[in-house]
Each structure stands twice: as structure tokens, then as C-alpha cells.
N, C-alpha and C positions, 0 to 999 in steps of 0.2 A: 670644273662640274662642280661641286661642291662647297666652291670656294664662301666662305664665311658660316658655315652651316654650324661647325663648332662653338664659333665664337655668339651667333646668333640664341643657340640652344643649351650651350655648355656641354661638357665632353659626355658621350655618351657612355655605353659601358659595353664591355667584350661579348658579342654574344647577342647585342639587341641589332633590330632592323634600323639604322642611319639614313638612309635615304632612299627615294625613288624616284624614278623617273620615265617617262612617257616616250619611247623611240615611235616613229611616224614618220611616214613620208607627206607627210601634211601638214606641216609645221603650222601653217597661218589657220586654217581649218581647225586644227586643236587646240591654237590659242584662243579663236573665237569661242568655241563650244565651251572651253572651262571658266575664261569669263564670264560668258553670259549664264551656264548651270550651275556653279561652282561660286563663282564672285572674284576668283583670286585675279590678283593684279600680275602682271605680267610683263620681268624688264629683262633685256638682253646685256647679256654676257658676252663678249665680244673673245672668241679662239681664235689659236692659230687656222684652222680648218675652217672657220665661217662664225657662227654664233649657236649658242648656247641660251636657253629660256628658262630663267630663275621664275616660280608660281611662288608669289606671297598670297597669305591671308594675314590683315592686320600687322601689313611690315615684316613678319617671320616668314624666312624660306620656310616652304612647305613639300618642293618637287621641284624636279627639272623636264626639261622638255626637250629635244633633240630630234635633228631628221638622221633616220637610221640610213637614207640612201647611200649604198656604197660599203657600209657596215656589218648586215646580214646577208646572209644567204639570199637568193632570188625568191619569191614567194612566201617568206617568212611577214606575218602579219603585223600591223601595229600593236604594239603590247606594253605593259607596264612591266619595269624592271627594277630588282630589289636589292640592296646591299648592304650586307652585314658587316658591323664594325666588329674587328678581331684585332687582339694583341699583338700579334708578328705576322703578318701575312705571308711571309715566306715561308713560315716556320708552318702556316697553317694549309698551305697548299701542298704541303709535303704528307700533310696529315690527311688532307682531303684523298692523295693519289693512293696513299695507303689503306685507305679505308674505302676503295672501290668507287672513289669519284675521279674525274676527270679535270684535268685543265685543260680551258680552251682559251684562253688568253694566260700567259705567265704575267708575275707582279711587274707593272711598269710605274713609274711617278708621276704624279700628276703635279707640277709646281703650285706651291703653297694650298696644296689641298690633301696629300698623303698618296699612299702606295695603296694601287688597286690591282686586284687580278678575278678574272672572269672564271669559275670552275661550275660544273655539274654536278649534283650530288648522286650516289649510288643509282638513283631510279631515274637520273638525266635531268632532271629539274638543273635550270642554269639559274645560277646568283652571284652576283657580286659580293669579293671579300675588299674591306679598306680597313688601311690603319692609317687615321687622320692626321697630319703635321700638327703637332701643338705649338 
């Protein structure tokens, strides 16, 4: 997913929103829309389970697009999902749980990207936490 983000933009800071990705069940329609409406260039990144699409503006990565089929419960509409960079995903996941949040997906590694977890805050709003591989 975030392959090359830190290399292209420099290291983000703890607590900063670091990445956004569109989760959709119609990737082709989404790619066409963002190419036409925003002017993004879209490049394929092969993944073990299919393709991830990197949106670029002036050659710089700005977002990702992925097929959400089978990843989210039925009935969840297409949506943008944000990730916050944190200094230590494992420690921050414990903090989330201690402060009324919920761990939706425990920390996991994405090779050449970093460590990620999916949590919900105390209001139930989901967000990704990530510690990039430097």
C-alpha cells in the first residue's frame, strides 16, 4: 500500500495523517472518475492478492485505490479511509484500547511499507495507524 510514500514526501511526523485510500467495489469506475475529475495519474502496484492503484499528481503519490470486495462487511458503501502515522503502532494500539477505543485489526506488517493496525476511536470512527518502515 504505501510503498514509496516516505521516500517521495519525506518522513511524516507522529500524529500526522500520512495516507488516504479509496475503498471501492468498482475500481475501474473510480479510476476513471479521478483521472477525469481531478487529473490524477493512476499506476498499478501488484500485490499478493491482486492490484493496488496509486494515484499521483505531478509524479508524487497522493492516494491509493483498492477493491474492498470481501474486506468489509456487506452493505458498507465505498469510502475514503485515512491513516495516521504513529511512533509505535503496538504501543498506540494498547493506548487506544485503554482510552475507550476498539482494535478492529491488530498490528500487522506490510513488507517495505511498515506496521499497520485498524482501530476505532472512542466515538466508533475507524482509522488506520501506521509506523512506516524507514
